[in-house]
N, C-alpha and C positions, 0 to 999 in steps of 0.2 A: 452452478450458475454459467461458469466459463463452454461448457458443454453444452446449452441452450443457446447460448450467443453464438457457437462455432455452427450448429444448426441452421439458426435462422439466417447468417452469414448465407450458408448452401443455397436455400431456397431464394436468398433475395438476388443472387448473385445469378442461379438459374434462371429465376423467370427476367431478369435483367439481360442475360443472353437472348431469351424467346423473343422482348419488344426490341432487341438489337437487329434479328434476323427480318423482321417484318418490314416490307417495303414504303410504308408510309414514314414522312420523313418526322412529322411530330412524337410518334409512334420510337423512332431511332431515338429522340430525343430524350425522349422518357427514358426510356432503357438505358441512356448513358447516363442520365441524371440519376438512376437508380444505384446505379453504380459507386456513387462517390459516398455512399451509406454505409457500405461493406468495407470499403478502406478506412474510413475515422473511427470504424470499429475494431479493426485488426489493429490497427494503430496505439490505439487506446488498450486492447489488451498484451500486447507488448509491452509496452509501458509500466501496467499494472503488475504482470508476472516480473519486469526486470526489477521491479521494486521490492517485489516478495521475497526472491530471490538474494537482492541486494541485503535485505533487513535480516533474513536468514543469516545470512553468512556473516554479518556484525554480531549478530546474537551468539551464534557459536565460537566467536572468538573471543567476546566478551565473556562467555563462558569457560572458555579454557584458560582465560588470565583470572578467574576467578572473581570476576568482578560484579556477577549478577547478583540482584537484590535477593533475598530470600524469598523464598515463598510460602511465608508463615501467615496471612492474613486470615481471619477469620473467613468464613464461605457460608453462605443460606442455604438452606434446602433444596435449592434450586441448582446449587452447584457456583453460584456467581459470588466472585468475592463484596462483602459488606461494605457498602459504599463510604460508609463513614471512617470505617479505619482506613481506606485507602485513601480517601481526602486528608486523614490525620498523617500518615506518609508522605504525603505530595509535599510539604514544603520543605521536609531535607533533601529531596531530589533537583527542587527548585532552588536553594540554595546553594548545591555544587556548582550548577549550572551558572549560577553569579558569580561564584568563587574563580570556574575555568571554563569561560566561554569558550573556549577554543578545543575543550575536549569533546571530541567525539563519544565517548564513555560516558560523560557525565549526561551530554543529550539525550544519549538510547535509556539511560536510567531514568532518566526526566520522561522517555517517551514510554516505557513501560509503569510509570506513575501515571500518566495520564491515561492509559488502557485499562490498568486496574479499576480505576474511576470510571470508569465508561464513557471518557471523552475522546473518541476516537478520531475527530478532526483532528484536534490537537495533538493526540497521539502520533497521527501520520504527518503531519507538520515537523514533528519533534525527531522523529525518525527520519523525515527528507535532510534535515541540518544535520542528525549526525551522521548520516551517508555521504553527505557534501564534505566534511571535515574529515572524514576517514580519509576520503580521498585524496585530500592535503597531506594528511599524516601517513610518514613512511612505515613499513611495518617495521616493526622491533626483532 
C-alpha cells in the first residue's frame, strides 16, 4: 500500500511541476495547490512508519523480558483467532491496566488483546499509550 502511495505521489508531484511551468497564473496556482497533497501524504507516511517501528521495538522488548501473552488462542480455518476466545482473555488484560495504569507492558498486552479481538482502532490507541508510557519510563 505504501508503494502505491509513493507512486501516486511521484505522479502528483510530476503533474504539479508541469502546471507550475505553465505561463498562466491560475495554472501555476493549481500546481502549487497540488503540491500540498504530497506534503501531507509524506508526513502521514513518516508518522505511520515511525509508529510501526516504535511498536515493533516495544514488542521485541517485552518478548525479551518474557512478558508476551501466550499465543495459544484457538484459530478458525481461515487462520484468524476465534473471536469468543479472544474476548474471554480481554478482561484479564484490562484488569492489568487498571491495576497498573502507568505500566507500558500492561498497555501493550491490552493492545494485543484488542488486536486479537479484531478491534484495531482500540488496539492502536492502547499501543500509542504504551509507546507514550515507555518513553517516560527509563530502560532497565
